[in-house]
FIZAKOL-891638 format. One line per 8 residues: number of its first residue (from 0); their letters; for each residue x, y, z of C-alpha. Coordinates in steps of 0.001 Angstrom, whole numbers. Layout:
% FIZAKOL-891638
NUM) A) X,Y,Z ~ ...
END
This chain:
% FIZAKOL-891638
0) MSAVADVL) 269,9,-7 ~ 1513,3367,-1222 ~ -438,5753,728 ~ 947,7812,3424 ~ -1222,8191,6637 ~ -2008,11575,7862 ~ -2970,10672,11479 ~ -1580,7143,13080
8) LTGGKIWL) -3426,5746,15966 ~ -1379,3582,17718 ~ -85,2366,21326 ~ -3244,1006,22521 ~ -6114,-895,21645 ~ -8980,-378,18938 ~ -12172,-1926,18400 ~ -13141,-1492,14996
16) GQKEGFAE) -16291,-3428,15409 ~ -18121,-6430,16750 ~ -17756,-8210,13542 ~ -13909,-7148,12694 ~ -12750,-7420,16499 ~ -9462,-5387,17548 ~ -6385,-3686,15893 ~ -3189,-2476,17416
24) ALAIKGET) -2899,396,15374 ~ -5373,2558,12897 ~ -4089,4468,9918 ~ -6146,7658,8705 ~ -6353,9438,5121 ~ -8279,12574,5066 ~ -11561,11939,6830 ~ -11583,8257,6723
32) VLACGSAT) -9939,5337,7512 ~ -6971,4325,5197 ~ -6074,1192,6859 ~ -5900,-845,10142 ~ -3796,-3730,11771 ~ -441,-4625,13963 ~ 1450,-1666,14772 ~ 4468,-2592,12368
40) EMAALAGP) 1865,-2673,9723 ~ 673,623,10148 ~ 4033,2350,11446 ~ 5301,1669,7325 ~ 2112,4204,6365 ~ 3563,6666,8139 ~ 5593,9700,6557 ~ 7423,13153,7743
48) STEIIDLE) 4295,14655,8161 ~ 2146,11925,9552 ~ 780,13214,12869 ~ 1245,10228,15835 ~ -1707,10056,18357 ~ -213,7564,21314 ~ -3254,5900,22583 ~ -877,5071,25709
56) GRLATPGL) -2826,1731,26564 ~ -6238,3159,26340 ~ -8862,1953,23980 ~ -10349,3711,21022 ~ -13600,2750,19379 ~ -15888,3982,16233 ~ -17234,7389,17377 ~ -20315,6929,19416
64) YDVHTHLA) -24190,7571,17621 ~ -26605,8922,20186 ~ -29516,8226,17889 ~ -32193,9778,19519 ~ -31390,13554,21482 ~ -32728,16536,21306 ~ -29699,18535,20697 ~ -31144,22038,20107
72) HFGLGLKN) -33322,21659,23136 ~ -31105,20407,25330 ~ -28555,23618,24422 ~ -30913,25668,25265 ~ -32021,23961,28744 ~ -28021,24767,29875 ~ -29274,28108,30306 ~ -32825,26866,32566
80) LDLNPRKI) -32728,25573,35866 ~ -31081,22245,36266 ~ -33191,20104,37943 ~ -32249,16418,37718 ~ -32362,14048,40530 ~ -28595,13750,41417 ~ -29006,17338,42854 ~ -32301,17583,43549
88) TSVSALLD) -33690,14669,45716 ~ -36841,17039,47501 ~ -39921,18738,46525 ~ -38228,21074,48980 ~ -34673,20963,47226 ~ -36457,21898,44292 ~ -38357,24834,45580 ~ -35138,26206,47141
96) EVAAAVKT) -34007,26393,43605 ~ -36914,27896,42126 ~ -37091,30209,45087 ~ -33439,31211,44314 ~ -33843,31985,40912 ~ -37199,34019,41408 ~ -34674,36341,43368 ~ -32631,37172,40210
104) RAPGEWVI) -35754,37755,37921 ~ -37909,40887,37696 ~ -41443,40491,38195 ~ -43321,38715,35328 ~ -40063,37191,34475 ~ -40140,33796,33061 ~ -38759,30769,35502 ~ -37917,27147,33712
112) GRGYDHSK) -36558,23990,35196 ~ -36287,20920,33923 ~ -35352,17302,34808 ~ -36726,16112,38262 ~ -37975,12912,38728 ~ -41472,12687,41196 ~ -40204,9362,41852 ~ -36554,9907,43192
120) LSENRHPT) -37573,12802,45580 ~ -38347,11935,48747 ~ -41909,13115,49001 ~ -42724,10572,45967 ~ -45170,13267,44691 ~ -44757,16289,41924 ~ -44576,20043,43458 ~ -47647,21639,43215
128) RQELDAIA) -49298,24992,42167 ~ -49752,26159,45529 ~ -46074,25390,46620 ~ -44858,27195,43517 ~ -47192,30144,44110 ~ -45571,30977,47621 ~ -42448,31303,46457 ~ -43276,33034,43138
136) PDNPVYVV) -46305,35059,43185 ~ -45554,37196,40555 ~ -43518,35412,37918 ~ -44809,32886,35871 ~ -43121,29312,36773 ~ -42930,25935,34857 ~ -41021,23034,35978 ~ -40377,20274,33583
144) RACGHVGV) -40227,16163,34651 ~ -37480,14556,33295 ~ -39513,12395,30349 ~ -40471,15908,29035 ~ -44322,14644,29097 ~ -45565,16244,31984 ~ -44731,19340,33826 ~ -46207,21933,36762
152) ANSVALTL) -47228,25393,36375 ~ -47964,28143,39019 ~ -51028,30263,38993 ~ -49335,33041,36965 ~ -48268,30608,34158 ~ -51411,29129,33967 ~ -53457,32361,33982 ~ -51214,33413,31027
160) GGITYETP) -51852,30115,29593 ~ -55493,30792,30132 ~ -56420,27711,31793 ~ -58441,27434,34689 ~ -60918,24832,36696 ~ -63291,24523,34042 ~ -60848,24276,31082 ~ -61599,21352,29665
168) DPDGGAIG) -59177,18270,29101 ~ -57827,18690,25323 ~ -57563,15674,23210 ~ -54730,14032,24324 ~ -53933,15844,27170 ~ -54999,16131,30986 ~ -54845,18881,33237 ~ -54263,18067,36782
176) RADGELTG) -57519,18748,39521 ~ -57827,17838,43195 ~ -60058,18681,46368 ~ -61802,21380,43738 ~ -58533,22963,42142 ~ -55365,22983,39418 ~ -52711,21041,41106 ~ -50869,22890,38075
184) LLAENARA) -49699,19278,36665 ~ -49827,19667,32804 ~ -49622,16240,30825 ~ -48973,15805,26925 ~ -50997,18053,24790 ~ -52474,19887,28049 ~ -49153,21385,28145 ~ -49008,23784,24776
192) PVASKQPV) -51213,26372,26233 ~ -48300,27732,29126 ~ -45770,26730,26661 ~ -47013,28950,24052 ~ -46446,32277,26396 ~ -42843,31428,27006 ~ -39723,33466,25576 ~ -39404,32632,22045
200) PDLDDYIE) -35123,31474,21587 ~ -34358,33307,18148 ~ -32067,32031,15427 ~ -28756,33216,17627 ~ -30118,31295,20602 ~ -30817,27958,18600 ~ -27462,28218,16821 ~ -25628,28624,20199
208) AIEAGGRM) -27847,26307,21785 ~ -26267,23958,18724 ~ -23034,24485,19175 ~ -23018,24392,23361 ~ -24559,21137,23051 ~ -22746,19393,20440 ~ -19733,20400,22193 ~ -21031,18220,25105
216) MLSYGITS) -21472,15155,22792 ~ -17978,15329,22065 ~ -16730,15238,25346 ~ -18300,12026,25753 ~ -17281,10449,22434 ~ -20458,11024,20585 ~ -19607,12150,17360 ~ -23470,11605,15480
224) TMDAAVGM) -26783,12156,16957 ~ -30382,12427,15241 ~ -32020,15500,16611 ~ -35217,13574,17436 ~ -37905,16483,16724 ~ -36222,19683,14686 ~ -39297,21974,14451 ~ -41083,20826,17602
232) SNGWTEFD) -40965,23662,19660 ~ -40049,27025,16964 ~ -41002,25680,13629 ~ -38546,26740,10535 ~ -36406,28455,12927 ~ -34852,25375,14140 ~ -34015,23879,10917 ~ -32703,27177,9721
240) AYETAKAT) -30190,27039,12971 ~ -29005,23662,11798 ~ -28217,24841,8169 ~ -26751,28236,9396 ~ -24494,26224,12386 ~ -23231,23853,9541 ~ -22481,26810,6962 ~ -20604,29124,9932
248) GRLPVRVS) -18600,25878,11243 ~ -20652,26285,14500 ~ -21986,22321,13956 ~ -19502,20419,16128 ~ -21400,16852,15625 ~ -22752,15107,12410 ~ -26759,15344,12418 ~ -29530,13851,10938
256) MCLIGDKE) -32612,15983,11118 ~ -36024,14626,12136 ~ -38803,16706,11140 ~ -41514,16914,13442 ~ -44742,16203,11312 ~ -47510,16029,13738 ~ -51168,16743,13674 ~ -50513,20213,15119
264) RNILEEAT) -46933,20738,15076 ~ -45561,20085,11579 ~ -42234,21315,9200 ~ -42963,18836,6949 ~ -44861,20069,4499 ~ -42530,23562,4744 ~ -39645,21362,3833 ~ -41607,19696,998
272) EKGYVAGS) -42291,23462,-408 ~ -38672,24277,60 ~ -37392,21296,-2418 ~ -36046,19045,835 ~ -36337,15369,166 ~ -35507,12654,2080 ~ -31730,12073,2423 ~ -30720,15450,972
280) GDDMLRVR) -27964,16941,2938 ~ -24108,15342,3497 ~ -22525,13540,6028 ~ -22353,16569,8807 ~ -26321,17265,8287 ~ -28786,15360,6746 ~ -32478,15020,6260 ~ -33862,11968,7138
288) QVKIFIDG) -36748,11130,9386 ~ -40058,12593,10007 ~ -41363,12289,13947 ~ -44874,11970,15325 ~ -45905,11011,18766 ~ -48645,8536,19262 ~ -48594,8581,23034 ~ -46591,9700,26330
296) SIGGKTAA) -44044,8248,29175 ~ -44376,5200,31588 ~ -43128,7759,34498 ~ -45763,10328,33964 ~ -48374,7565,33737 ~ -49113,8825,29811 ~ -47769,5911,27628 ~ -50888,4262,26223
304) MKTPYEGT) -51344,647,27769 ~ -53393,-2062,27036 ~ -53722,-2584,30930 ~ -54201,104,33596 ~ -51229,1322,35599 ~ -50565,-349,38910 ~ -52163,1545,41685 ~ -55048,3667,39341
312) DGDHGLFC) -58649,3623,39063 ~ -58086,1764,35408 ~ -55616,4486,33993 ~ -54599,3140,30730 ~ -52266,6192,29776 ~ -52786,8875,26759 ~ -53367,8413,23152 ~ -52155,11843,21647
320) LTQDETDA) -53768,10500,17927 ~ -56649,8846,16792 ~ -55477,5606,14546 ~ -57186,7444,11811 ~ -54745,10605,12077 ~ -51673,8244,12775 ~ -52276,6347,9519 ~ -52745,9814,7340
328) LVKRAHDL) -49551,11431,9177 ~ -48036,7801,8389 ~ -48592,7544,4999 ~ -47947,11449,3964 ~ -44028,11357,5427 ~ -44043,7388,3779 ~ -45081,8425,325 ~ -42848,11361,512
336) GYQMAVHA) -40043,9052,633 ~ -39319,9746,4624 ~ -38338,7061,7450 ~ -40915,7644,10060 ~ -39273,7670,13644 ~ -42335,7461,15820 ~ -42466,7958,19189 ~ -44184,4952,20983
344) IGDAAIER) -43621,3483,24366 ~ -46858,1355,25332 ~ -48013,-1872,23710 ~ -51226,194,22956 ~ -49464,3286,21132 ~ -47083,704,19409 ~ -50046,-1262,18230 ~ -51620,1739,16863
352) ILNAFRAA) -48044,2742,14637 ~ -47562,-987,13429 ~ -51285,-835,11925 ~ -50123,2617,10542 ~ -46581,1018,8881 ~ -48488,-1567,7364 ~ -51248,240,6226 ~ -48489,2604,4465
360) QEANPAAD) -46833,-184,3249 ~ -49388,-1838,1690 ~ -50399,1069,-189 ~ -47121,1992,-1130 ~ -44688,-1182,-623 ~ -40947,784,81 ~ -38145,-1947,543 ~ -35657,-1260,3269
368) RRHRIEHC) -37642,1581,4403 ~ -36863,914,7944 ~ -39682,2897,9756 ~ -38369,3135,13797 ~ -40494,2768,16890 ~ -38729,5127,19032 ~ -38418,3855,22260 ~ -40734,916,22112
376) GWLSHEQI) -40392,-73,25579 ~ -43319,-1935,26142 ~ -44675,-4832,24115 ~ -45260,-8169,23570 ~ -43544,-10963,21318 ~ -46513,-10921,18827 ~ -45647,-7213,18159 ~ -41906,-8228,17970
384) ATMVELGA) -42899,-10265,14850 ~ -44875,-7836,13455 ~ -41778,-5500,13426 ~ -39891,-8601,12244 ~ -42530,-8731,9346 ~ -42570,-5204,8365 ~ -38980,-4490,8571 ~ -39598,-1994,11520
392) LPAPQPDF) -36702,-1251,13539 ~ -36847,-412,17605 ~ -35294,2648,18778 ~ -34857,1984,22532 ~ -33125,4087,25292 ~ -31198,1489,27488 ~ -30152,4264,30159 ~ -34067,4476,30943
400) IYYFGDQY) -33646,1040,32722 ~ -31072,2582,34871 ~ -32822,5698,35595 ~ -35761,4991,35559 ~ -36340,1274,36528 ~ -37721,1506,39854 ~ -40431,3595,38742 ~ -41269,1211,36263
408) VEVRGKEA) -41881,-1411,38473 ~ -43869,982,40762 ~ -46383,1730,38297 ~ -46025,-1581,35914 ~ -45022,-4429,38179 ~ -41828,-6452,38367 ~ -42621,-8812,35927 ~ -43906,-6529,33077
416) SDFAYPMR) -41165,-4379,34032 ~ -38278,-7021,33464 ~ -39208,-7391,29970 ~ -39217,-3621,29461 ~ -36862,-2479,26632 ~ -35888,-6157,25671 ~ -32610,-5884,23833 ~ -31730,-9644,23669
424) TWIDAGLR) -34872,-10758,22742 ~ -34877,-7814,19749 ~ -31186,-8834,18580 ~ -32357,-12850,19021 ~ -35040,-12001,16361 ~ -32966,-10504,14051 ~ -34379,-6610,14942 ~ -30993,-4655,15175
432) PSASTDCP) -31837,-2484,18022 ~ -29940,910,18160 ~ -28897,3170,21554 ~ -29629,6362,22645 ~ -30232,8636,25895 ~ -33036,10997,24574 ~ -30805,13659,26085 ~ -32632,16052,28004
440) VTPLNPFA) -35196,13357,29213 ~ -32092,11639,30648 ~ -28300,13064,30903 ~ -26196,13084,28241 ~ -24145,9917,29756 ~ -23757,6654,27119 ~ -21992,5158,29956 ~ -25068,4360,32155
448) GLYAMVTR) -26733,3166,28595 ~ -24106,391,28304 ~ -24164,-279,31940 ~ -27569,-928,31597 ~ -27069,-2792,28801 ~ -24864,-5623,30012 ~ -26346,-5519,33733 ~ -30226,-4411,33524
456) TTDKGTVL) -29279,-2518,36932 ~ -30979,341,38237 ~ -29599,3067,39863 ~ -30978,1797,42712 ~ -29472,-1960,42290 ~ -32096,-3737,41192 ~ -32054,-6131,38288 ~ -34808,-6097,35776
464) GADQALTM) -34936,-8849,33411 ~ -31015,-10076,33630 ~ -31999,-12534,30652 ~ -32011,-9283,28422 ~ -28304,-8203,29171 ~ -26265,-7969,26413 ~ -21823,-8477,26314 ~ -20019,-5378,26130
472) EEALNAYT) -19361,-6213,22202 ~ -23082,-6057,21634 ~ -23449,-3096,23612 ~ -21630,-777,22298 ~ -22213,-2420,18748 ~ -25707,-748,19310 ~ -24093,2425,20237 ~ -22222,2549,16987
480) LESAYASH) -23043,104,13933 ~ -26738,-484,14553 ~ -27437,3361,15408 ~ -26283,4039,11928 ~ -28066,1448,10237 ~ -30946,2990,12064 ~ -30476,6150,10074 ~ -29247,4729,6901
488) EEKIKGRL) -25826,5387,7306 ~ -23902,1961,8226 ~ -22045,2571,4530 ~ -20062,5381,5852 ~ -19884,5447,9731 ~ -20533,2775,12934 ~ -17085,612,12247 ~ -13542,1543,12003
496) VPGQLADI) -12606,-273,8603 ~ -11095,1536,5611 ~ -13191,3988,3661 ~ -15385,4261,6693 ~ -15298,8020,8387 ~ -12905,8430,11307 ~ -14483,9398,13854 ~ -13450,7938,17238
504) AVFSQDLF) -13641,7760,20539 ~ -10936,7132,23128 ~ -12353,6437,26682 ~ -9764,6517,30101 ~ -10586,2472,30662 ~ -10951,-486,28830 ~ -14679,-1409,28379 ~ -13779,-4492,27783
512) DIAPSEIL) -11718,-5708,30586 ~ -13002,-3647,33669 ~ -15997,-4761,36225 ~ -18913,-4030,35344 ~ -19338,-1622,38177 ~ -16610,301,37006 ~ -18681,1345,33411 ~ -20039,4153,35677
520) NTTCDMTL) -16716,5727,36630 ~ -15546,5572,32480 ~ -14514,8960,30926 ~ -14161,9886,27532 ~ -10480,11495,27148 ~ -10143,12137,23474 ~ -12780,12233,20334 ~ -11796,12553,16353
528) LGGKVVFQ) -14299,13723,14190 ~ -13138,12932,10727 ~ -9726,11890,11598 ~ -9299,15472,13349 ~ -9164,15648,16768 ~ -11601,17897,18320 ~ -11988,17003,21696 ~ -9375,16125,24185
536) K) -9074,15436,27908
END
């Protein structure tokens, strides 16, 4: 081989992919992998100007592909109150955080927080409107549960949204009431009136958010992501922000844009009018998927289930769309050539989207479209067989087991929870599940997901369905090649083989040679994108 490498990685352990195994060294030419093999073989490809990166015994893998995040909204949220369960462990602590923020705001200025998990608060409940009113009588306050499907507003925010005790529940939504008063709790479509009154970020805000969030991704070894609902909050401005970020060199990671194509929120038609088609773009930014929401979340008890939630009076969750609406929206995007990436968590919701996939394919067959069910957490063996038949893919978040697993047991029972996000069953069925975080629903931390896939253990130590555990090779494969496959990109990324993009993560520990508990203590030391070092610890 006569080509001279631009970059040579050596002195460590390089995982090329599940089928390819390991190499001692890797050569990069331009943006792609040139060759891989022994240290001696690769040294022969070095020239006077070749950059030598000494791995110093560390593990390198293909760059991680977090194939379901909300990158722009994660970046925006970095300016809001951080209410994640690692720091907020009680309602009183949450209220203290809000009260401190109120002191820095002028009357009428919004206070917005995100990330609390009521099941991890010592009181095991949501905050209330009355509690928020006591500390913020003159400011609109809105705090959002980690799942993003439920939030609590104070009286000022509810008034701005025009919500009173007499306001009827909207289709696909619920307004919390108790003892003749509003509790402040808003679920699913009931959130919209309050959300519509919050400050609207402009184009520059979104670009700044994309850049800040993307740089944080690189610090975890994440080199690609799918933004799972571009346009969901601020329409075409979000699409413009990605294109402008790329054009001005402010897009740190590779992005697949999943356009919101829902009943109320929809930029698919505008994209079509402006000439965008599925697959348009390049290796940094591409239009590929369309997103709709069928239901909510397990933790918020809004995921649509065939059987009721434990401890409720027949509560089955919520549907955001009827079957007819689902069928029409899926058919429209399918006929335009898009891959669907549909939010469906409960088995009733999964049934609804599988019906729509079948109808769309029967009306207009499209081989290898790979329509995806995002989350796909609670389903039956029969539904898995239907997914195989239809060529549909599960797009789960394994770290949900780690962060939310104990709450699953509380609201669905242990036996059902053991089969939540059944990675082993999916793989055995040939379904090729990917892996992602849904950040900011959970922290931008791939190690929690890897730990959960390998151990099926929650953050409180509960084991859920040990028979669904994977090997580290399988777990990393889900976070690399299968995530690329889930976006029709397996020919250019997901493995470190000649011709594929030289997107590489270097970790502080050898994930293949440490105790499972040590996975959570691993960090990313270096990240390369297209052969260039873009993060170094």
